[in-house]
C-alpha positions in Angstrom: 20.9 20.8 10.3 23.9 19.6 7.8 23.5 19.2 4.1 24.4 15.5 3.7 24.2 13.1 1.1 22.7 9.6 1.6 21.7 7.2 -0.8 18.2 5.5 -1.6 18.1 2.4 -3.7 14.5 1.3 -4.7 12.8 -0.8 -7.1 10.8 0.8 -10.0 9.3 -0.7 -13.6 11.8 0.1 -16.1 9.3 2.2 -18.3 9.0 4.9 -15.1 12.6 4.9 -14.8 13.0 5.8 -18.8 10.6 8.1 -18.6 12.3 9.5 -15.5 15.5 9.7 -17.1 14.2 11.2 -20.4 12.7 13.9 -18.3 16.2 14.6 -16.8 18.0 14.9 -20.1 15.1 17.2 -20.9 15.8 19.2 -18.2 19.7 18.9 -18.3 19.4 17.4 -15.2 21.1 14.4 -13.5 18.3 11.7 -12.9 19.2 12.4 -9.2 19.1 16.0 -9.5 15.6 15.7 -11.1 14.4 13.1 -8.7 15.4 14.9 -5.7 14.0 18.0 -6.7 10.5 16.1 -7.9 10.8 14.9 -4.3 12.1 17.9 -2.0 9.2 19.8 -4.2 6.3 17.7 -2.6 7.2 18.5 1.1 4.4 21.4 0.1 1.3 19.3 -0.3 -1.5 19.7 2.4 -0.8 17.3 5.3 -4.8 16.5 5.3 -4.6 15.5 2.0 -5.9 12.3 1.2 -3.8 9.8 0.4 -5.2 9.8 -3.5 -5.0 13.7 -4.1 -1.1 13.5 -3.2 -0.2 10.6 -5.5 -2.3 12.6 -8.3 -0.5 15.7 -7.3 2.7 13.6 -7.3 3.0 12.4 -10.3 1.4 15.4 -12.4 4.5 16.6 -11.2 6.6 13.9 -12.6 4.3 14.1 -15.8 2.4 11.5 -15.5 -0.7 13.2 -16.3 -2.6 9.9 -17.9 -1.9 7.5 -13.8 -3.6 10.9 -12.6 -6.4 10.8 -15.0 -6.8 7.0 -14.4 -6.7 8.1 -10.3 -9.4 10.7 -10.9 -11.7 8.6 -12.1 -11.3 5.5 -9.8 -11.9 8.6 -7.2 -12.4 7.2 -3.0 -10.3 4.2 -4.5 -6.4 3.5 -4.5 -6.8 -0.3 -4.9 -8.2 -2.6 -7.6 -10.9 -4.6 -6.8 -9.4 -7.8 -8.1 -6.1 -6.7 -6.3 -8.1 -6.3 -2.9 -10.0 -9.7 -3.2 -6.1 -10.9 -3.8 -5.2 -8.9 -0.7 -7.9 -10.6 1.5 -7.3 -14.2 0.1 -3.5 -13.8 1.2 -3.9 -12.7 4.6 -6.3 -15.7 4.6 -3.4 -18.2 3.3 -1.1 -16.4 5.8 -3.5 -16.6 8.6 -4.4 -20.9 8.0 -0.4 -21.2 7.9 0.3 -19.7 11.1 -2.8 -21.1 12.7 -1.0 -24.7 11.6 2.7 -23.5 12.8 1.6 -22.1 16.6 -0.7 -25.9 16.5 -4.4 -23.4 17.2 -8.0 -23.7 15.8 -9.1 -21.7 13.3 -11.9 -20.6 16.3 -8.7 -20.7 19.3 -6.4 -18.0 16.3 -9.6 -15.6 16.2 -9.2 -15.1 19.8 -5.7 -14.2 19.8 -6.2 -11.9 17.0 -8.8 -10.8 18.9 -6.8 -9.7 21.8 -4.4 -8.1 19.1 -7.4 -5.9 17.0 -8.8 -4.0 20.2 -5.7 -2.9 20.5 -5.3 -1.4 17.0 -7.2 2.2 16.2 -9.6 2.1 13.1 -9.2 -2.4 13.9 -13.0 -3.8 12.0 -12.9 -6.7 13.6 -16.1 -8.3 12.1 -14.6 -7.8 9.0 -10.9 -8.9 9.4 -13.0 -12.1 10.4 -15.4 -12.9 7.4 -12.1 -11.8 5.9 -9.8 -14.5 7.4 -12.5 -17.4 7.3 -13.0 -17.3 3.5 -16.3 -15.4 3.9 -16.4 -12.3 2.4 -13.8 -11.0 -0.8 -12.3 -7.7 0.6 -13.0 -4.6 -2.1 -11.0 -1.8 -3.2 -13.1 0.5 -1.4 -12.8 -1.6 1.9 -9.0 -1.4 1.6 -8.9 2.2 0.5 -10.9 2.8 4.2 -8.1 0.7 5.7 -5.8 2.3 4.6 -6.7 6.0 4.8 -6.5 5.8 8.6 -2.6 4.9 8.0 -2.1 1.3 7.9 -4.2 -2.1 7.4 -5.2 -3.0 11.0 -5.7 -6.9 9.7 -1.8 -6.8 8.3 -0.8 -5.1 10.6 -3.0 -7.9 13.4 -1.4 -11.1 11.8 2.0 -8.9 11.9 2.5 -8.8 15.4 -0.4 -12.2 16.3 2.1 -14.3 14.2 5.9 -12.3 15.1 6.7 -12.5 10.9 6.9 -9.9 8.5 4.6 -11.6 5.9 6.8 -10.6 3.0 3.8 -12.4 0.5 1.1 -10.3 2.0 3.2 -7.2 1.7 3.8 -8.3 -1.8 -0.3 -8.6 -2.3 -0.7 -5.1 -0.8 1.5 -3.8 -3.6 0.2 -5.3 -6.6 -2.8 -4.1 -5.1 -2.4 -0.6 -5.6 -3.6 1.6 -9.0 -0.5 1.4 -10.9 -1.6 0.3 -14.6 -1.5 3.8 -15.4 2.4 4.6 -14.7 3.5 2.2 -18.0 
């Protein structure tokens, strides 16, 4: 494969950008060279490694050991309980909004959503319904367990059912990830 270059634009916290720039300068590299090298070196991670283990290895390779230590203290979860709860609340809000937009009762909307959930591997319709009905608050452990299967079935089902990318829900997902220690 021919080696070409392409551009990747991302948004990261200003504090993390400063750390990356500092480390690049200390190693006598440009920021692009430094980040590219760090990301390229991470291809050696085991494909079977759990997501949080992979995050720890990446953060350690970027010299963010404090963040890795925080993740190690929270073995088994990669989301905060507060963030998971908020994610569930946003999912409920989005569900209710699209029920109204479609002119459906909650019961009819849940029936339609259940058809979508049946097509998704690792879906837990009962859990999804209790979250969307507001009778259960999603926990960090439940959210982590769902994500370990590759994606959140609730989010995927809501996106497919509503035919909407649900950016507010995506934002809530990203805010639920444990990142406090990256600063």
